[in-house]
ZAKE-315801 format. One line per 8 residues: their letters; for each residue y, z, x of N, C-alpha, C. Coordinates in steps of 0.2 Angstrom, whole numbers, padded with zeros to 4 digits. Layout:
A) Y,Z,X,Y,Z,X,Y,Z,X  ...
***
This chain:
MNQLTFQF) 0643,0605,0572,0638,0599,0571,0640,0594,0576  0642,0596,0582,0643,0591,0587,0638,0591,0593  0632,0594,0592,0627,0594,0597,0623,0588,0597  0623,0584,0602,0620,0578,0603,0613,0579,0606  0608,0578,0602,0601,0580,0604,0596,0574,0604  0598,0568,0603,0594,0562,0604,0591,0562,0611  0585,0560,0612,0583,0559,0619,0580,0552,0619  0582,0548,0624,0580,0541,0625,0576,0541,0631
PFKTVYEK) 0572,0535,0632,0573,0529,0628,0569,0529,0621  0570,0524,0617,0567,0523,0611,0559,0525,0611  0557,0529,0606,0550,0531,0605,0549,0532,0598  0543,0532,0596,0541,0534,0589,0538,0541,0588  0538,0545,0593,0536,0552,0593,0542,0556,0590  0541,0559,0584,0546,0563,0581,0546,0570,0583  0552,0572,0587,0553,0578,0589,0559,0581,0587  0559,0588,0585,0565,0591,0582,0571,0590,0587
KDFYVSSN) 0570,0591,0594,0575,0591,0599,0578,0584,0599  0575,0579,0597,0578,0572,0597,0582,0571,0591  0582,0575,0586,0586,0573,0580,0593,0575,0581  0598,0571,0579,0605,0572,0579,0607,0574,0572  0610,0580,0572,0613,0583,0566,0620,0581,0565  0622,0578,0560,0629,0576,0559,0630,0577,0551  0636,0575,0549,0639,0576,0542,0634,0572,0537  0631,0567,0540,0628,0562,0535,0621,0565,0533
NFEAYKLI) 0618,0570,0537,0612,0573,0535,0611,0580,0536  0617,0584,0537,0617,0591,0538,0614,0595,0532  0616,0594,0526,0613,0598,0521,0606,0597,0520  0603,0591,0521,0596,0590,0521,0592,0593,0527  0595,0593,0533,0592,0596,0538,0592,0603,0538  0598,0606,0535,0598,0613,0534,0593,0616,0530  0592,0612,0524,0586,0614,0520,0580,0614,0523  0578,0609,0527,0572,0608,0530,0571,0614,0535
ESWPKWPN) 0576,0616,0538,0576,0622,0543,0575,0628,0540  0577,0629,0533,0577,0635,0530,0570,0637,0526  0566,0632,0526,0559,0633,0523,0556,0639,0525  0553,0644,0521,0552,0642,0514,0557,0645,0509  0563,0646,0512,0569,0649,0507,0572,0643,0504  0569,0639,0500,0572,0634,0496,0573,0636,0490  0579,0634,0487,0581,0636,0480,0576,0633,0475  0572,0628,0477,0567,0625,0472,0561,0623,0476
KFLNIYGP) 0555,0623,0474,0549,0621,0477,0548,0614,0477  0552,0610,0473,0552,0603,0473,0558,0600,0476  0557,0596,0481,0563,0593,0485,0563,0586,0485  0568,0582,0484,0568,0575,0485,0574,0573,0490  0572,0570,0495,0577,0568,0500,0577,0560,0499  0583,0558,0498,0584,0550,0497,0589,0548,0501  0589,0541,0503,0594,0538,0507,0591,0531,0509  0596,0527,0511,0594,0520,0513,0589,0520,0519
SGSGKTYL) 0585,0514,0520,0580,0514,0525,0584,0514,0532  0581,0518,0536,0584,0519,0543,0588,0525,0543  0589,0529,0538,0594,0534,0538,0591,0541,0541  0585,0541,0542,0582,0547,0545,0577,0551,0541  0576,0549,0535,0572,0552,0530,0565,0554,0533  0561,0549,0535,0555,0550,0538,0555,0555,0544  0560,0555,0548,0561,0559,0553,0561,0566,0551  0565,0568,0546,0566,0574,0543,0559,0577,0540
SQILKTKI) 0555,0572,0537,0549,0575,0534,0544,0576,0540  0545,0573,0546,0540,0574,0551,0542,0581,0555  0549,0583,0555,0551,0589,0557,0548,0595,0553  0548,0594,0546,0545,0599,0542,0538,0599,0543  0534,0594,0544,0527,0594,0545,0525,0598,0551  0529,0597,0556,0528,0601,0562,0529,0609,0562  0533,0611,0557,0534,0618,0556,0529,0621,0552  0526,0618,0547,0521,0621,0542,0515,0617,0541
NSIIINAE) 0510,0620,0538,0504,0617,0536,0505,0612,0530  0505,0606,0532,0507,0601,0527,0504,0594,0529  0504,0589,0524,0502,0583,0525,0507,0578,0523  0507,0572,0525,0512,0567,0523,0508,0561,0520  0509,0559,0514,0506,0554,0510,0510,0548,0509  0508,0542,0511,0512,0536,0510,0511,0534,0503  0517,0534,0499,0516,0531,0492,0514,0524,0492  0516,0520,0497,0514,0513,0497,0507,0511,0498
TTEKILEK) 0503,0516,0501,0496,0515,0502,0491,0519,0498  0493,0523,0494,0488,0527,0491,0489,0527,0483  0483,0526,0480,0483,0527,0473,0478,0533,0471  0475,0536,0477,0470,0541,0476,0473,0548,0478  0479,0549,0476,0483,0555,0478,0479,0561,0476  0476,0560,0470,0473,0566,0467,0467,0568,0471  0464,0564,0475,0458,0565,0479,0460,0570,0485  0466,0570,0487,0468,0574,0493,0466,0581,0492
NINELDCV) 0463,0584,0497,0462,0592,0497,0468,0595,0499  0472,0598,0494,0478,0601,0496,0478,0609,0495  0472,0612,0494,0472,0619,0492,0475,0624,0497  0474,0622,0504,0476,0626,0509,0483,0625,0512  0486,0620,0509,0492,0618,0512,0498,0622,0509  0504,0622,0513,0510,0625,0511,0514,0620,0507  0513,0613,0510,0518,0608,0507,0515,0601,0507  0516,0597,0502,0514,0590,0502,0520,0586,0503
IIDNYENN) 0520,0581,0507,0526,0576,0508,0524,0569,0506  0527,0566,0501,0526,0560,0499,0531,0555,0501  0530,0551,0506,0535,0546,0509,0535,0539,0506  0540,0536,0506,0541,0529,0503,0540,0528,0496  0542,0533,0492,0541,0533,0485,0546,0528,0482  0544,0523,0478,0549,0519,0475,0546,0517,0468  0544,0522,0464,0541,0521,0458,0534,0517,0459  0531,0518,0464,0525,0514,0466,0518,0518,0466
IKNEILYS) 0519,0524,0462,0512,0528,0461,0512,0528,0453  0507,0527,0450,0506,0527,0443,0509,0533,0440  0513,0533,0435,0516,0539,0432,0511,0544,0430  0506,0543,0427,0501,0548,0425,0498,0551,0431  0496,0547,0436,0493,0550,0442,0498,0555,0446  0505,0553,0447,0509,0557,0450,0511,0563,0446  0511,0563,0439,0513,0568,0435,0507,0573,0436  0501,0571,0436,0495,0576,0436,0495,0579,0443
FINTCIQL) 0497,0575,0448,0498,0578,0455,0503,0584,0456  0509,0582,0452,0514,0587,0452,0512,0594,0449  0508,0593,0443,0505,0599,0440,0501,0603,0444  0497,0599,0448,0492,0602,0453,0496,0607,0458  0501,0604,0460,0505,0608,0465,0508,0614,0462  0510,0613,0456,0513,0619,0452,0507,0624,0451  0501,0622,0450,0496,0627,0449,0494,0630,0455  0494,0627,0461,0492,0630,0467,0498,0633,0471
DIYLMIIS) 0504,0633,0468,0510,0636,0471,0512,0633,0477  0512,0626,0478,0513,0622,0484,0519,0619,0483  0523,0618,0489,0529,0615,0489,0528,0607,0489  0533,0603,0486,0532,0596,0486,0538,0593,0488  0538,0588,0493,0544,0585,0495,0543,0577,0494  0547,0574,0490,0546,0566,0489,0552,0563,0493  0551,0558,0497,0556,0554,0500,0556,0547,0497  0563,0545,0496,0564,0539,0492,0571,0536,0494
TKPLQSFD) 0572,0530,0492,0579,0527,0494,0584,0529,0489  0582,0531,0483,0587,0534,0478,0585,0540,0475  0589,0544,0471,0587,0550,0468,0581,0549,0463  0576,0553,0463,0571,0552,0458,0573,0552,0451  0578,0555,0449,0581,0555,0442,0584,0548,0440  0585,0544,0445,0587,0537,0444,0582,0532,0443  0576,0533,0444,0570,0528,0443,0569,0527,0436  0567,0521,0434,0565,0520,0427,0558,0522,0426
IKLIDLKS) 0557,0528,0424,0551,0531,0423,0549,0531,0415  0543,0528,0414,0541,0527,0407,0538,0533,0404  0535,0537,0408,0531,0543,0406,0537,0549,0405  0538,0551,0399,0543,0556,0398,0542,0562,0401  0535,0564,0402,0534,0571,0405,0535,0570,0413  0534,0565,0416,0535,0564,0423,0543,0564,0424  0546,0560,0419,0554,0560,0420,0557,0567,0420  0554,0572,0415,0556,0578,0415,0554,0582,0421
RFNSFLSL) 0549,0581,0424,0547,0584,0431,0552,0582,0436  0554,0576,0436,0559,0573,0441,0565,0577,0440  0567,0578,0434,0573,0582,0433,0574,0589,0436  0568,0591,0437,0567,0598,0440,0568,0598,0448  0568,0592,0451,0568,0592,0458,0575,0593,0461  0576,0596,0466,0582,0596,0470,0583,0590,0474  0588,0586,0473,0589,0579,0476,0594,0580,0481  0593,0578,0487,0598,0578,0492,0598,0571,0496
GITLPTDD) 0604,0568,0496,0605,0562,0499,0607,0562,0506  0605,0557,0510,0608,0556,0517,0610,0549,0518  0614,0548,0522,0617,0541,0523,0616,0538,0530  0617,0532,0531,0617,0529,0537,0622,0532,0542  0621,0531,0549,0626,0534,0553,0633,0530,0553  0638,0534,0554,0645,0531,0554,0646,0527,0560  0652,0523,0561,0654,0520,0567,0655,0525,0572  0658,0530,0571,0659,0535,0576,0653,0538,0579
LLKVIITK) 0648,0540,0574,0642,0543,0577,0638,0538,0581  0638,0531,0579,0635,0526,0583,0638,0526,0590  0644,0526,0590,0648,0526,0597,0646,0532,0601  0645,0538,0598,0643,0544,0602,0636,0543,0605  0631,0540,0600,0624,0540,0602,0624,0534,0608  0627,0529,0607,0626,0523,0612,0629,0525,0618  0635,0528,0618,0639,0530,0624,0635,0535,0628  0632,0540,0624,0628,0545,0628,0622,0543,0631
YFSDNQIQ) 0619,0538,0628,0613,0535,0632,0615,0532,0638  0620,0528,0638,0623,0524,0644,0625,0529,0649  0629,0534,0647,0632,0539,0652,0626,0543,0655  0621,0545,0651,0615,0549,0654,0611,0544,0659  0612,0538,0658,0608,0534,0663,0613,0530,0668  0619,0533,0669,0624,0531,0674,0625,0523,0673  0626,0521,0667,0627,0514,0665,0634,0514,0662  0639,0510,0665,0646,0510,0663,0646,0504,0658
IDSKILEY) 0650,0505,0652,0650,0500,0647,0657,0499,0645  0660,0493,0645,0667,0492,0643,0668,0494,0636  0674,0497,0634,0675,0499,0627,0675,0493,0623  0677,0487,0625,0677,0481,0621,0670,0479,0619  0665,0480,0624,0658,0478,0623,0655,0483,0618  0657,0489,0618,0655,0495,0614,0657,0493,0607  0663,0491,0606,0666,0489,0599,0662,0483,0596  0661,0479,0601,0657,0473,0598,0650,0475,0596
IIKNIDRS) 0647,0479,0599,0640,0482,0597,0641,0485,0590  0646,0490,0590,0646,0493,0583,0648,0489,0578  0652,0483,0579,0653,0479,0573,0647,0474,0571  0643,0473,0576,0637,0468,0574,0630,0471,0573  0629,0477,0575,0623,0480,0575,0621,0483,0568  0615,0483,0566,0613,0485,0559,0614,0493,0559  0615,0496,0554,0617,0503,0553,0611,0508,0553  0606,0506,0555,0600,0511,0555,0599,0514,0562
YYNVFKFI) 0596,0520,0562,0595,0524,0568,0589,0520,0572  0584,0517,0568,0579,0513,0571,0581,0507,0575  0586,0503,0572,0588,0497,0575,0593,0499,0581  0597,0505,0580,0601,0507,0586,0596,0508,0592  0591,0512,0591,0587,0514,0597,0583,0508,0599  0581,0503,0595,0578,0497,0597,0582,0493,0601  0589,0493,0599,0594,0489,0603,0595,0492,0610  0595,0498,0610,0596,0502,0617,0590,0501,0621
KEIDKESL) 0584,0501,0619,0578,0500,0623,0579,0493,0626  0580,0488,0621,0580,0481,0623,0585,0479,0628  0591,0481,0627,0597,0479,0631,0596,0482,0638  0593,0488,0638,0592,0491,0645,0587,0487,0649  0581,0485,0645,0576,0481,0648,0579,0475,0651  0583,0471,0646,0586,0465,0648,0590,0465,0654  0594,0471,0654,0599,0472,0660,0595,0473,0666  0589,0477,0666,0585,0478,0672,0582,0471,0674
ISGKSISI) 0579,0468,0670,0576,0461,0672,0580,0456,0675  0586,0456,0672,0591,0451,0674,0595,0453,0680  0595,0460,0681,0599,0462,0687,0606,0462,0685  0608,0461,0679,0615,0460,0677,0618,0466,0673  0624,0467,0674,0627,0472,0670,0628,0470,0662  0628,0475,0658,0629,0473,0651,0635,0470,0649  0634,0464,0646,0640,0460,0644,0639,0458,0637  0645,0455,0634,0644,0453,0627,0639,0448,0626
KLVKKVLK) 0639,0443,0631,0634,0438,0631,0627,0441,0631  0625,0446,0635,0619,0449,0635,0618,0453,0628  0623,0456,0625,0622,0460,0619,0621,0455,0613  0624,0449,0613,0623,0444,0608,0615,0441,0609  0613,0441,0615,0606,0438,0616,0601,0443,0613  0602,0450,0614,0597,0455,0612,0598,0455,0604  0604,0455,0601,0604,0456,0594,0601,0450,0591  0602,0444,0594,0599,0438,0591,0591,0438,0591
NEHI) 0589,0440,0597,0581,0440,0599,0578,0445,0595  0581,0451,0594,0577,0456,0590,0579,0457,0583  0583,0452,0581,0585,0452,0574,0588,0458,0571  0592,0461,0575,0595,0468,0574,0601,0467,0570
***
């Protein structure tokens, strides 16, 4: 699990080769890669914002015939034509779809023999679900958690970027970045993009002063 595969600079295109597999996401990644040999056709991947859940769902989407439905923007989930799909992925679920609608949709997936993956910030089983039938359905999901990157992983990611771009960075500056940056992959990549741009514009090497400026300006 020591293969670093992120590709920089920061971008919003999700590619498997850019995903870094580490101890915080290994089990979930292994399951995504093993499709269709899942122990359960209903999968729930949960974890804090910025931990890579959406990235994993995008990796699955590129492998199979599937769609991603954003739970924040749809109350018409039953209108989706899913007959020919292998899998449906519901992203950003936070008990924000009416219980009856989601229960009916899960039953449709069962009837059509379609895989279903729900992405959330906590296990489905821990949501306060009023509809007993939906709660029972949630209990049948295989839930796998992923976490934010550790300090050591952040060091590897940031160091590799600077090394790949022939940029030297003092260990004290690296330690300062690790202590002060938000622990999400998104913000790490955002910081890398902005610090690189600021360094090029100013013509100055990366310093703690420049790091502070970027962290403050980008609210990272």
